[in-house]
C-alpha beads as a LAMMPS data file, in Angstrom:
LAMMPS data file: protein, C-alpha beads

503 atoms
502 bonds

1 atom types
1 bond types

-500.0 500.0 xlo xhi
-500.0 500.0 ylo yhi
-500.0 500.0 zlo zhi

Masses

1 110.0

Atoms # bond

1 1 1 121.102 266.876 102.267
2 1 1 121.944 269.580 99.731
3 1 1 124.279 272.262 101.034
4 1 1 122.765 275.762 100.532
5 1 1 125.095 278.386 99.103
6 1 1 126.549 280.886 101.532
7 1 1 124.616 284.151 101.702
8 1 1 126.865 287.153 101.156
9 1 1 127.042 289.243 104.370
10 1 1 125.752 292.301 102.523
11 1 1 122.322 290.605 102.078
12 1 1 122.164 289.766 105.781
13 1 1 122.888 293.382 106.636
14 1 1 120.186 294.634 104.219
15 1 1 117.649 292.170 105.610
16 1 1 118.350 293.132 109.198
17 1 1 118.120 296.862 108.482
18 1 1 115.044 296.952 106.244
19 1 1 112.898 293.878 106.679
20 1 1 110.815 295.186 109.573
21 1 1 110.086 298.487 107.822
22 1 1 109.165 296.860 104.508
23 1 1 107.100 294.125 106.122
24 1 1 105.154 296.728 108.093
25 1 1 104.438 298.531 104.835
26 1 1 103.061 295.326 103.336
27 1 1 105.754 295.182 100.654
28 1 1 107.414 291.915 99.734
29 1 1 111.181 291.744 99.568
30 1 1 113.642 289.122 98.543
31 1 1 117.292 289.026 97.625
32 1 1 118.857 287.267 94.675
33 1 1 122.541 286.536 94.187
34 1 1 124.573 286.832 90.997
35 1 1 123.523 283.303 90.047
36 1 1 119.831 284.137 90.290
37 1 1 119.271 282.223 93.537
38 1 1 117.110 283.565 96.356
39 1 1 119.122 284.675 99.369
40 1 1 116.288 285.742 101.694
41 1 1 112.498 286.200 101.576
42 1 1 110.567 288.365 104.027
43 1 1 107.188 287.382 105.554
44 1 1 105.239 289.790 103.334
45 1 1 106.705 288.082 100.264
46 1 1 105.739 284.691 101.694
47 1 1 102.167 285.905 102.255
48 1 1 101.821 287.404 98.765
49 1 1 103.418 284.489 96.890
50 1 1 102.330 281.519 99.005
51 1 1 105.885 280.207 99.148
52 1 1 107.824 279.509 102.325
53 1 1 111.179 281.205 102.576
54 1 1 112.996 277.892 102.916
55 1 1 111.360 276.685 99.667
56 1 1 112.818 279.586 97.709
57 1 1 116.178 280.312 99.318
58 1 1 118.978 278.736 97.326
59 1 1 116.733 278.123 94.286
60 1 1 116.485 280.055 91.012
61 1 1 113.898 282.694 91.841
62 1 1 113.083 283.424 88.203
63 1 1 112.065 279.802 87.566
64 1 1 109.937 279.819 90.708
65 1 1 107.947 283.066 90.478
66 1 1 108.872 284.913 87.264
67 1 1 108.947 282.219 84.614
68 1 1 106.012 283.376 82.440
69 1 1 104.225 286.483 81.260
70 1 1 100.626 287.130 82.248
71 1 1 99.390 285.492 79.035
72 1 1 101.313 282.302 79.866
73 1 1 104.139 282.740 77.367
74 1 1 107.691 282.007 78.528
75 1 1 109.633 284.835 80.149
76 1 1 113.253 284.410 79.092
77 1 1 115.689 284.944 81.994
78 1 1 117.863 287.027 79.663
79 1 1 115.013 289.559 79.426
80 1 1 114.304 289.627 83.155
81 1 1 114.733 293.174 84.598
82 1 1 115.598 291.655 87.988
83 1 1 118.589 289.819 86.605
84 1 1 119.508 292.807 84.449
85 1 1 119.899 294.913 87.597
86 1 1 122.895 292.959 88.842
87 1 1 124.261 292.343 85.358
88 1 1 124.642 296.035 84.442
89 1 1 124.376 297.649 87.878
90 1 1 121.316 299.812 87.114
91 1 1 118.053 300.090 88.990
92 1 1 114.980 298.659 87.221
93 1 1 111.439 299.822 87.997
94 1 1 108.601 297.776 86.504
95 1 1 104.895 298.594 86.924
96 1 1 102.968 296.013 84.923
97 1 1 104.106 292.411 85.381
98 1 1 103.086 289.353 87.354
99 1 1 104.774 287.053 89.849
100 1 1 103.463 283.499 90.095
101 1 1 102.148 282.069 93.340
102 1 1 102.918 278.596 94.511
103 1 1 99.361 277.519 93.562
104 1 1 99.979 278.563 89.944
105 1 1 97.934 281.803 89.976
106 1 1 99.470 285.078 88.790
107 1 1 99.735 288.095 91.077
108 1 1 99.838 291.568 89.445
109 1 1 102.843 293.392 90.884
110 1 1 104.991 296.452 90.532
111 1 1 108.588 296.154 91.683
112 1 1 111.988 297.724 91.882
113 1 1 115.152 295.682 91.377
114 1 1 118.200 297.361 92.943
115 1 1 121.740 296.028 92.444
116 1 1 123.744 295.116 95.578
117 1 1 127.490 295.801 95.685
118 1 1 130.039 294.228 98.008
119 1 1 133.389 296.014 97.990
120 1 1 132.580 297.472 94.575
121 1 1 131.587 294.155 93.067
122 1 1 127.997 293.364 91.938
123 1 1 126.890 290.382 93.995
124 1 1 123.157 290.365 93.247
125 1 1 120.038 292.424 93.687
126 1 1 117.257 293.174 96.119
127 1 1 113.685 293.174 94.823
128 1 1 110.973 295.171 96.565
129 1 1 107.492 294.467 95.211
130 1 1 103.880 295.275 95.932
131 1 1 100.699 293.315 95.190
132 1 1 98.570 295.647 93.051
133 1 1 95.632 293.271 92.554
134 1 1 93.152 295.578 94.258
135 1 1 94.351 298.551 92.256
136 1 1 94.143 296.544 89.008
137 1 1 90.642 295.437 89.914
138 1 1 89.682 299.017 90.685
139 1 1 91.200 300.176 87.384
140 1 1 89.344 297.462 85.496
141 1 1 86.079 298.500 87.142
142 1 1 86.844 302.133 86.385
143 1 1 87.569 301.352 82.739
144 1 1 84.375 299.305 82.531
145 1 1 82.433 302.159 84.097
146 1 1 84.003 304.699 81.738
147 1 1 83.226 302.476 78.749
148 1 1 79.635 302.063 79.916
149 1 1 79.414 305.822 80.360
150 1 1 80.868 306.370 76.897
151 1 1 78.353 303.990 75.366
152 1 1 75.542 305.693 77.283
153 1 1 76.676 309.093 76.032
154 1 1 76.828 307.731 72.478
155 1 1 73.277 306.461 72.838
156 1 1 72.216 309.863 74.159
157 1 1 73.953 311.532 71.194
158 1 1 72.251 309.164 68.768
159 1 1 68.889 309.777 70.409
160 1 1 69.546 313.509 70.250
161 1 1 70.333 313.227 66.527
162 1 1 67.193 311.180 65.968
163 1 1 65.068 313.677 67.885
164 1 1 66.598 316.554 65.918
165 1 1 65.616 314.914 62.645
166 1 1 62.145 314.094 63.926
167 1 1 61.814 317.662 65.204
168 1 1 62.766 318.928 61.750
169 1 1 59.977 316.753 60.373
170 1 1 57.491 318.153 62.887
171 1 1 58.608 321.710 62.126
172 1 1 57.991 320.989 58.462
173 1 1 54.551 319.677 59.348
174 1 1 53.839 322.894 61.263
175 1 1 55.142 324.939 58.352
176 1 1 52.862 323.020 56.049
177 1 1 49.867 324.397 57.914
178 1 1 50.842 327.768 56.421
179 1 1 51.655 326.327 53.030
180 1 1 50.456 323.442 50.893
181 1 1 48.977 320.811 53.147
182 1 1 47.128 319.126 50.341
183 1 1 47.334 318.944 46.595
184 1 1 45.177 321.865 45.536
185 1 1 43.197 321.572 42.347
186 1 1 40.307 319.877 40.591
187 1 1 41.817 319.362 37.154
188 1 1 41.891 315.861 35.652
189 1 1 45.670 315.771 36.253
190 1 1 45.246 316.431 39.999
191 1 1 42.364 313.963 40.243
192 1 1 44.560 311.305 38.679
193 1 1 47.370 312.013 41.169
194 1 1 44.981 311.853 44.134
195 1 1 43.582 308.582 42.826
196 1 1 47.086 307.108 42.574
197 1 1 47.900 308.280 46.105
198 1 1 44.810 306.569 47.502
199 1 1 45.756 303.368 45.688
200 1 1 49.391 303.130 46.762
201 1 1 49.382 304.711 50.240
202 1 1 48.043 301.649 52.156
203 1 1 50.716 299.414 50.614
204 1 1 54.465 299.180 51.282
205 1 1 55.312 299.631 47.594
206 1 1 58.194 301.897 46.635
207 1 1 56.983 305.006 44.803
208 1 1 58.915 307.010 42.212
209 1 1 57.593 310.562 41.755
210 1 1 58.800 312.220 38.568
211 1 1 58.292 315.696 37.222
212 1 1 59.845 319.090 36.661
213 1 1 61.247 321.183 39.483
214 1 1 58.617 323.105 41.388
215 1 1 55.679 320.838 40.574
216 1 1 55.214 319.567 44.150
217 1 1 56.887 316.154 44.178
218 1 1 57.567 316.362 47.913
219 1 1 53.923 317.287 48.447
220 1 1 52.907 314.011 46.801
221 1 1 55.324 312.086 49.050
222 1 1 53.885 313.743 52.154
223 1 1 50.336 313.000 51.006
224 1 1 51.224 309.311 50.591
225 1 1 52.742 309.247 54.080
226 1 1 49.724 310.942 55.681
227 1 1 47.279 308.463 54.178
228 1 1 49.428 305.429 55.019
229 1 1 49.370 303.469 58.277
230 1 1 52.868 304.832 59.010
231 1 1 51.614 308.347 59.661
232 1 1 52.312 308.057 63.409
233 1 1 56.024 307.864 62.606
234 1 1 57.949 310.645 60.851
235 1 1 58.630 311.111 57.189
236 1 1 62.375 311.762 56.922
237 1 1 63.512 313.746 53.880
238 1 1 66.966 313.443 52.321
239 1 1 68.034 315.751 49.514
240 1 1 70.516 313.538 47.672
241 1 1 71.850 316.503 45.702
242 1 1 72.935 318.293 48.898
243 1 1 75.095 315.516 50.397
244 1 1 78.848 315.387 49.610
245 1 1 79.709 312.046 47.911
246 1 1 82.102 311.009 50.689
247 1 1 79.343 311.382 53.322
248 1 1 76.550 309.567 51.485
249 1 1 77.023 306.186 53.160
250 1 1 77.331 307.680 56.637
251 1 1 74.280 309.886 56.087
252 1 1 72.175 306.958 54.927
253 1 1 73.398 304.166 57.221
254 1 1 75.209 305.910 60.093
255 1 1 78.699 305.243 61.446
256 1 1 80.509 304.041 64.561
257 1 1 83.038 305.996 66.569
258 1 1 86.385 306.176 64.809
259 1 1 85.013 304.986 61.452
260 1 1 86.679 307.959 59.770
261 1 1 88.361 311.225 60.653
262 1 1 85.904 313.342 62.614
263 1 1 83.698 310.413 63.694
264 1 1 84.085 311.155 67.410
265 1 1 80.938 309.251 68.322
266 1 1 78.533 306.750 66.816
267 1 1 75.624 308.183 64.856
268 1 1 72.401 306.889 63.380
269 1 1 71.771 307.124 59.662
270 1 1 68.540 308.286 58.058
271 1 1 67.300 304.721 57.602
272 1 1 67.478 304.053 61.352
273 1 1 65.799 307.353 62.155
274 1 1 62.984 306.548 59.716
275 1 1 62.482 303.012 61.078
276 1 1 58.750 302.335 61.148
277 1 1 58.079 305.430 59.047
278 1 1 58.801 306.759 55.567
279 1 1 62.059 307.869 53.949
280 1 1 61.756 310.371 51.118
281 1 1 64.802 310.491 48.825
282 1 1 64.591 313.670 46.783
283 1 1 66.801 314.068 43.695
284 1 1 67.514 310.322 43.768
285 1 1 69.276 310.559 40.413
286 1 1 72.207 312.175 42.257
287 1 1 73.038 308.994 44.178
288 1 1 76.654 307.894 43.604
289 1 1 76.898 304.663 41.658
290 1 1 78.927 303.053 44.461
291 1 1 76.075 303.570 46.935
292 1 1 73.268 302.397 44.664
293 1 1 74.018 298.717 45.320
294 1 1 73.817 299.244 49.088
295 1 1 70.557 301.122 48.696
296 1 1 69.209 298.251 46.606
297 1 1 70.119 295.797 49.364
298 1 1 68.325 297.714 52.103
299 1 1 65.277 298.107 49.841
300 1 1 65.157 294.376 49.157
301 1 1 66.209 292.921 52.527
302 1 1 65.797 295.773 55.003
303 1 1 69.413 295.188 56.130
304 1 1 72.506 297.388 56.306
305 1 1 75.691 297.994 58.307
306 1 1 76.882 301.253 59.756
307 1 1 80.163 302.573 58.374
308 1 1 83.016 300.934 60.295
309 1 1 80.802 298.230 61.810
310 1 1 80.225 294.583 60.904
311 1 1 76.918 294.238 62.756
312 1 1 73.953 293.816 60.398
313 1 1 70.955 295.918 61.394
314 1 1 67.360 295.569 60.218
315 1 1 64.858 298.342 59.590
316 1 1 61.280 298.632 58.377
317 1 1 61.184 301.702 56.144
318 1 1 58.858 302.688 53.332
319 1 1 60.844 304.500 50.614
320 1 1 59.503 307.194 48.280
321 1 1 61.868 308.724 45.748
322 1 1 61.632 311.726 43.447
323 1 1 63.577 313.091 40.506
324 1 1 63.287 315.681 37.783
325 1 1 65.654 313.667 35.577
326 1 1 65.042 310.793 33.184
327 1 1 66.280 307.735 35.130
328 1 1 65.929 305.565 32.031
329 1 1 68.446 307.827 30.340
330 1 1 70.683 307.406 33.381
331 1 1 70.465 303.632 32.995
332 1 1 71.439 303.937 29.333
333 1 1 74.334 306.238 30.235
334 1 1 75.592 303.879 32.925
335 1 1 75.113 306.402 35.750
336 1 1 72.148 304.604 37.308
337 1 1 71.773 300.905 38.032
338 1 1 69.039 299.220 36.046
339 1 1 68.062 296.861 38.892
340 1 1 67.736 299.816 41.274
341 1 1 65.654 301.717 38.718
342 1 1 63.166 298.848 38.476
343 1 1 63.128 298.526 42.283
344 1 1 62.308 302.224 42.700
345 1 1 59.831 302.379 39.832
346 1 1 57.348 299.899 41.332
347 1 1 54.627 302.561 41.366
348 1 1 55.420 305.678 39.291
349 1 1 53.527 308.937 39.767
350 1 1 54.047 311.884 37.421
351 1 1 53.778 315.332 38.968
352 1 1 52.418 317.380 36.086
353 1 1 53.718 320.904 35.345
354 1 1 51.477 323.865 36.009
355 1 1 51.090 324.651 32.293
356 1 1 49.189 321.353 31.971
357 1 1 46.724 322.234 34.730
358 1 1 46.094 325.946 34.192
359 1 1 42.465 325.474 35.231
360 1 1 43.759 324.968 38.814
361 1 1 45.343 328.432 38.987
362 1 1 42.286 330.180 40.563
363 1 1 42.244 327.642 43.422
364 1 1 46.031 327.765 43.817
365 1 1 46.050 331.575 43.895
366 1 1 43.298 331.630 46.520
367 1 1 45.178 329.055 48.606
368 1 1 48.570 330.795 48.413
369 1 1 47.049 334.232 48.934
370 1 1 45.345 333.153 52.142
371 1 1 48.454 331.396 53.447
372 1 1 50.752 334.316 52.609
373 1 1 48.508 336.908 54.218
374 1 1 48.326 334.785 57.346
375 1 1 52.081 334.245 57.422
376 1 1 52.935 337.924 56.954
377 1 1 50.159 339.151 59.278
378 1 1 48.261 341.053 56.619
379 1 1 44.517 341.283 56.024
380 1 1 43.258 338.985 53.303
381 1 1 43.849 340.637 49.954
382 1 1 41.545 340.472 46.965
383 1 1 42.524 339.599 43.413
384 1 1 40.588 340.471 40.292
385 1 1 39.388 338.011 37.679
386 1 1 41.475 339.842 35.095
387 1 1 44.620 339.219 37.135
388 1 1 43.820 335.527 37.415
389 1 1 43.189 335.306 33.690
390 1 1 46.535 336.967 33.119
391 1 1 48.185 334.342 35.346
392 1 1 46.553 331.637 33.226
393 1 1 48.193 333.074 30.119
394 1 1 51.693 332.740 31.597
395 1 1 53.874 329.732 30.688
396 1 1 55.092 329.143 34.314
397 1 1 58.524 327.587 33.673
398 1 1 59.068 327.527 37.471
399 1 1 55.734 325.748 37.955
400 1 1 53.806 325.934 41.245
401 1 1 56.866 327.069 43.198
402 1 1 57.164 330.104 40.950
403 1 1 53.473 330.894 41.376
404 1 1 53.694 330.618 45.177
405 1 1 56.820 332.764 45.355
406 1 1 55.283 335.409 43.126
407 1 1 52.141 335.567 45.284
408 1 1 54.240 335.863 48.466
409 1 1 56.346 338.665 47.013
410 1 1 53.314 340.667 45.889
411 1 1 51.638 340.202 49.280
412 1 1 54.721 341.718 50.918
413 1 1 54.729 344.622 48.427
414 1 1 50.992 345.292 48.511
415 1 1 49.822 348.579 50.023
416 1 1 46.051 348.417 49.628
417 1 1 43.465 345.695 49.899
418 1 1 44.097 344.262 46.412
419 1 1 46.825 342.053 45.050
420 1 1 48.432 343.567 41.958
421 1 1 50.651 341.368 39.788
422 1 1 52.369 344.113 37.875
423 1 1 55.727 342.328 37.736
424 1 1 54.678 339.408 35.509
425 1 1 57.196 339.311 32.640
426 1 1 55.835 340.270 29.259
427 1 1 58.808 339.719 26.958
428 1 1 58.505 336.295 25.351
429 1 1 56.969 334.864 28.520
430 1 1 53.285 334.617 27.813
431 1 1 51.917 331.237 26.951
432 1 1 51.766 330.775 23.158
433 1 1 48.274 331.511 21.920
434 1 1 46.850 329.390 19.155
435 1 1 45.366 331.473 16.354
436 1 1 42.174 329.686 15.490
437 1 1 40.448 329.666 12.137
438 1 1 36.877 330.697 11.541
439 1 1 35.557 327.232 12.326
440 1 1 37.743 326.984 15.508
441 1 1 39.814 324.153 14.017
442 1 1 43.523 324.110 14.876
443 1 1 45.546 323.670 11.695
444 1 1 49.016 322.209 11.165
445 1 1 50.250 325.761 10.622
446 1 1 48.841 326.724 14.021
447 1 1 50.748 323.853 15.681
448 1 1 53.990 324.875 13.964
449 1 1 53.466 328.431 15.148
450 1 1 52.947 327.320 18.742
451 1 1 56.014 325.101 18.586
452 1 1 58.097 327.901 17.064
453 1 1 57.017 330.386 19.755
454 1 1 57.647 327.839 22.534
455 1 1 61.226 327.278 21.335
456 1 1 61.873 331.010 21.142
457 1 1 60.439 331.493 24.641
458 1 1 62.594 328.683 26.040
459 1 1 65.792 329.985 24.432
460 1 1 65.121 333.459 25.733
461 1 1 64.536 332.186 29.265
462 1 1 67.605 329.909 29.239
463 1 1 69.982 332.382 27.607
464 1 1 70.354 330.261 24.494
465 1 1 71.470 327.208 26.490
466 1 1 70.095 323.903 25.179
467 1 1 71.712 321.182 27.295
468 1 1 71.703 320.625 31.069
469 1 1 69.260 320.952 33.925
470 1 1 68.748 324.658 33.203
471 1 1 68.688 324.288 29.428
472 1 1 65.845 324.934 27.009
473 1 1 65.380 321.227 26.235
474 1 1 64.747 320.486 29.913
475 1 1 62.307 323.392 30.077
476 1 1 60.362 322.096 27.071
477 1 1 60.484 318.488 28.267
478 1 1 62.267 317.125 25.179
479 1 1 65.706 315.725 24.435
480 1 1 68.459 318.248 23.597
481 1 1 69.128 316.483 20.290
482 1 1 65.446 316.805 19.387
483 1 1 65.464 320.511 20.188
484 1 1 68.652 321.071 18.153
485 1 1 67.044 319.344 15.193
486 1 1 63.869 321.411 15.469
487 1 1 65.828 324.679 15.768
488 1 1 67.752 323.852 12.626
489 1 1 64.596 322.871 10.780
490 1 1 62.800 326.058 11.883
491 1 1 65.771 328.266 11.060
492 1 1 66.100 329.612 14.610
493 1 1 69.584 330.905 15.478
494 1 1 70.332 330.672 19.197
495 1 1 73.391 332.950 18.986
496 1 1 71.459 336.183 19.723
497 1 1 70.067 334.605 22.887
498 1 1 73.576 333.588 23.996
499 1 1 74.873 337.090 23.412
500 1 1 71.928 338.628 25.282
501 1 1 72.667 336.479 28.342
502 1 1 76.255 337.802 28.461
503 1 1 75.251 341.449 28.468

Bonds

1 1 1 2
2 1 2 3
3 1 3 4
4 1 4 5
5 1 5 6
6 1 6 7
7 1 7 8
8 1 8 9
9 1 9 10
10 1 10 11
11 1 11 12
12 1 12 13
13 1 13 14
14 1 14 15
15 1 15 16
16 1 16 17
17 1 17 18
18 1 18 19
19 1 19 20
20 1 20 21
21 1 21 22
22 1 22 23
23 1 23 24
24 1 24 25
25 1 25 26
26 1 26 27
27 1 27 28
28 1 28 29
29 1 29 30
30 1 30 31
31 1 31 32
32 1 32 33
33 1 33 34
34 1 34 35
35 1 35 36
36 1 36 37
37 1 37 38
38 1 38 39
39 1 39 40
40 1 40 41
41 1 41 42
42 1 42 43
43 1 43 44
44 1 44 45
45 1 45 46
46 1 46 47
47 1 47 48
48 1 48 49
49 1 49 50
50 1 50 51
51 1 51 52
52 1 52 53
53 1 53 54
54 1 54 55
55 1 55 56
56 1 56 57
57 1 57 58
58 1 58 59
59 1 59 60
60 1 60 61
61 1 61 62
62 1 62 63
63 1 63 64
64 1 64 65
65 1 65 66
66 1 66 67
67 1 67 68
68 1 68 69
69 1 69 70
70 1 70 71
71 1 71 72
72 1 72 73
73 1 73 74
74 1 74 75
75 1 75 76
76 1 76 77
77 1 77 78
78 1 78 79
79 1 79 80
80 1 80 81
81 1 81 82
82 1 82 83
83 1 83 84
84 1 84 85
85 1 85 86
86 1 86 87
87 1 87 88
88 1 88 89
89 1 89 90
90 1 90 91
91 1 91 92
92 1 92 93
93 1 93 94
94 1 94 95
95 1 95 96
96 1 96 97
97 1 97 98
98 1 98 99
99 1 99 100
100 1 100 101
101 1 101 102
102 1 102 103
103 1 103 104
104 1 104 105
105 1 105 106
106 1 106 107
107 1 107 108
108 1 108 109
109 1 109 110
110 1 110 111
111 1 111 112
112 1 112 113
113 1 113 114
114 1 114 115
115 1 115 116
116 1 116 117
117 1 117 118
118 1 118 119
119 1 119 120
120 1 120 121
121 1 121 122
122 1 122 123
123 1 123 124
124 1 124 125
125 1 125 126
126 1 126 127
127 1 127 128
128 1 128 129
129 1 129 130
130 1 130 131
131 1 131 132
132 1 132 133
133 1 133 134
134 1 134 135
135 1 135 136
136 1 136 137
137 1 137 138
138 1 138 139
139 1 139 140
140 1 140 141
141 1 141 142
142 1 142 143
143 1 143 144
144 1 144 145
145 1 145 146
146 1 146 147
147 1 147 148
148 1 148 149
149 1 149 150
150 1 150 151
151 1 151 152
152 1 152 153
153 1 153 154
154 1 154 155
155 1 155 156
156 1 156 157
157 1 157 158
158 1 158 159
159 1 159 160
160 1 160 161
161 1 161 162
162 1 162 163
163 1 163 164
164 1 164 165
165 1 165 166
166 1 166 167
167 1 167 168
168 1 168 169
169 1 169 170
170 1 170 171
171 1 171 172
172 1 172 173
173 1 173 174
174 1 174 175
175 1 175 176
176 1 176 177
177 1 177 178
178 1 178 179
179 1 179 180
180 1 180 181
181 1 181 182
182 1 182 183
183 1 183 184
184 1 184 185
185 1 185 186
186 1 186 187
187 1 187 188
188 1 188 189
189 1 189 190
190 1 190 191
191 1 191 192
192 1 192 193
193 1 193 194
194 1 194 195
195 1 195 196
196 1 196 197
197 1 197 198
198 1 198 199
199 1 199 200
200 1 200 201
201 1 201 202
202 1 202 203
203 1 203 204
204 1 204 205
205 1 205 206
206 1 206 207
207 1 207 208
208 1 208 209
209 1 209 210
210 1 210 211
211 1 211 212
212 1 212 213
213 1 213 214
214 1 214 215
215 1 215 216
216 1 216 217
217 1 217 218
218 1 218 219
219 1 219 220
220 1 220 221
221 1 221 222
222 1 222 223
223 1 223 224
224 1 224 225
225 1 225 226
226 1 226 227
227 1 227 228
228 1 228 229
229 1 229 230
230 1 230 231
231 1 231 232
232 1 232 233
233 1 233 234
234 1 234 235
235 1 235 236
236 1 236 237
237 1 237 238
238 1 238 239
239 1 239 240
240 1 240 241
241 1 241 242
242 1 242 243
243 1 243 244
244 1 244 245
245 1 245 246
246 1 246 247
247 1 247 248
248 1 248 249
249 1 249 250
250 1 250 251
251 1 251 252
252 1 252 253
253 1 253 254
254 1 254 255
255 1 255 256
256 1 256 257
257 1 257 258
258 1 258 259
259 1 259 260
260 1 260 261
261 1 261 262
262 1 262 263
263 1 263 264
264 1 264 265
265 1 265 266
266 1 266 267
267 1 267 268
268 1 268 269
269 1 269 270
270 1 270 271
271 1 271 272
272 1 272 273
273 1 273 274
274 1 274 275
275 1 275 276
276 1 276 277
277 1 277 278
278 1 278 279
279 1 279 280
280 1 280 281
281 1 281 282
282 1 282 283
283 1 283 284
284 1 284 285
285 1 285 286
286 1 286 287
287 1 287 288
288 1 288 289
289 1 289 290
290 1 290 291
291 1 291 292
292 1 292 293
293 1 293 294
294 1 294 295
295 1 295 296
296 1 296 297
297 1 297 298
298 1 298 299
299 1 299 300
300 1 300 301
301 1 301 302
302 1 302 303
303 1 303 304
304 1 304 305
305 1 305 306
306 1 306 307
307 1 307 308
308 1 308 309
309 1 309 310
310 1 310 311
311 1 311 312
312 1 312 313
313 1 313 314
314 1 314 315
315 1 315 316
316 1 316 317
317 1 317 318
318 1 318 319
319 1 319 320
320 1 320 321
321 1 321 322
322 1 322 323
323 1 323 324
324 1 324 325
325 1 325 326
326 1 326 327
327 1 327 328
328 1 328 329
329 1 329 330
330 1 330 331
331 1 331 332
332 1 332 333
333 1 333 334
334 1 334 335
335 1 335 336
336 1 336 337
337 1 337 338
338 1 338 339
339 1 339 340
340 1 340 341
341 1 341 342
342 1 342 343
343 1 343 344
344 1 344 345
345 1 345 346
346 1 346 347
347 1 347 348
348 1 348 349
349 1 349 350
350 1 350 351
351 1 351 352
352 1 352 353
353 1 353 354
354 1 354 355
355 1 355 356
356 1 356 357
357 1 357 358
358 1 358 359
359 1 359 360
360 1 360 361
361 1 361 362
362 1 362 363
363 1 363 364
364 1 364 365
365 1 365 366
366 1 366 367
367 1 367 368
368 1 368 369
369 1 369 370
370 1 370 371
371 1 371 372
372 1 372 373
373 1 373 374
374 1 374 375
375 1 375 376
376 1 376 377
377 1 377 378
378 1 378 379
379 1 379 380
380 1 380 381
381 1 381 382
382 1 382 383
383 1 383 384
384 1 384 385
385 1 385 386
386 1 386 387
387 1 387 388
388 1 388 389
389 1 389 390
390 1 390 391
391 1 391 392
392 1 392 393
393 1 393 394
394 1 394 395
395 1 395 396
396 1 396 397
397 1 397 398
398 1 398 399
399 1 399 400
400 1 400 401
401 1 401 402
402 1 402 403
403 1 403 404
404 1 404 405
405 1 405 406
406 1 406 407
407 1 407 408
408 1 408 409
409 1 409 410
410 1 410 411
411 1 411 412
412 1 412 413
413 1 413 414
414 1 414 415
415 1 415 416
416 1 416 417
417 1 417 418
418 1 418 419
419 1 419 420
420 1 420 421
421 1 421 422
422 1 422 423
423 1 423 424
424 1 424 425
425 1 425 426
426 1 426 427
427 1 427 428
428 1 428 429
429 1 429 430
430 1 430 431
431 1 431 432
432 1 432 433
433 1 433 434
434 1 434 435
435 1 435 436
436 1 436 437
437 1 437 438
438 1 438 439
439 1 439 440
440 1 440 441
441 1 441 442
442 1 442 443
443 1 443 444
444 1 444 445
445 1 445 446
446 1 446 447
447 1 447 448
448 1 448 449
449 1 449 450
450 1 450 451
451 1 451 452
452 1 452 453
453 1 453 454
454 1 454 455
455 1 455 456
456 1 456 457
457 1 457 458
458 1 458 459
459 1 459 460
460 1 460 461
461 1 461 462
462 1 462 463
463 1 463 464
464 1 464 465
465 1 465 466
466 1 466 467
467 1 467 468
468 1 468 469
469 1 469 470
470 1 470 471
471 1 471 472
472 1 472 473
473 1 473 474
474 1 474 475
475 1 475 476
476 1 476 477
477 1 477 478
478 1 478 479
479 1 479 480
480 1 480 481
481 1 481 482
482 1 482 483
483 1 483 484
484 1 484 485
485 1 485 486
486 1 486 487
487 1 487 488
488 1 488 489
489 1 489 490
490 1 490 491
491 1 491 492
492 1 492 493
493 1 493 494
494 1 494 495
495 1 495 496
496 1 496 497
497 1 497 498
498 1 498 499
499 1 499 500
500 1 500 501
501 1 501 502
502 1 502 503
């Protein structure tokens, strides 16, 4: 029979003095000598660990109950805080470790290892430990509950964001009752647009609406949505020119919490919000090149990932885009992907400028006048035929938006029962009039005169600027190089117009 090592008297004294108190408190206690062998084990320790005292006393306690970490990896005795206590004489308090039961299951514990001295010499340590399984379980449940609550709050935040966007759509719909609900006009140009809308609306085809600013491109998109079978879901509008480049992907596809600085919660993108409905991308030419490939993918496959997430999501969205730029030119310049251009240009619709549908001005004026009077709580004003004819002589570089704004302003300023348009610019703003010959035939000279006057008008309006979105070439609907060539050929010097714009 193996002879057990003698237990130093100091351990016997400690056991006699403290075991009853610690056992009553439910705390396990055991002693370990300078060789790492158990010297005593109290009943609470036996109950927690499943070992009998006689099975542990005299044996290396680390190898019995402290041999591995919670993940099963070896726990080197040199790193053991219990042994360190009697090696360097300092107290060790540990809150997140495990002791191993006799049946091989780990027990979460927190413990204190206190060195024991006998006549000034370190002879071992006493370990007081507590089973914290219930507390760990409670903490785990609490963390799970908090995580579930966090996810629920994220879902609420996402739903709130979605409802805000849908509410903005509904507010726009309400606003439209005071503005342009339908495409007003009976001209051949408007009839052609309405015909195209009726053709494409029942389909899922992508529509590209082109045209100058102020011609009503968004109105065409809304008309397509209203006629389609998606009209019970919202039409979500995104102005691509108003989104900072670094936020494009998040705005389109959403993000998860922590995806980037400031992403404190997950958020839906516009594609998710528009699921089942229509997404209108205005100023689509402003899309960053890096995002165009991702947009192409969602158009082709209906799939995308939120920023910071690897989960692929599917949506059913009908996309309508609009631009006042030449996307073909963008393809040639390398600023717009050719494959995306063809994907967007499945069904093109041109929104014609007001100068090409001047016969619609009487109907448009009547429509805007009624809406403006209703909006500003004024009695319905009258407008004379002479005033309407004067409006039809104007070039309308700002198109329908300019006409609507001018009507609104004059309604606000009106004092009587008539609308007076006394602020219509006269200087170089009237539509060029063709001087006809006796037999009413327009000659080549007449055409040159109209072209000459149009270039002068455009330069005056644009301050001599030729290039860019606010340049004369854009206003006339021709390439800047073409305009420069025509100015040179006609002998028109744009310097006076530049100087006038600086004064």
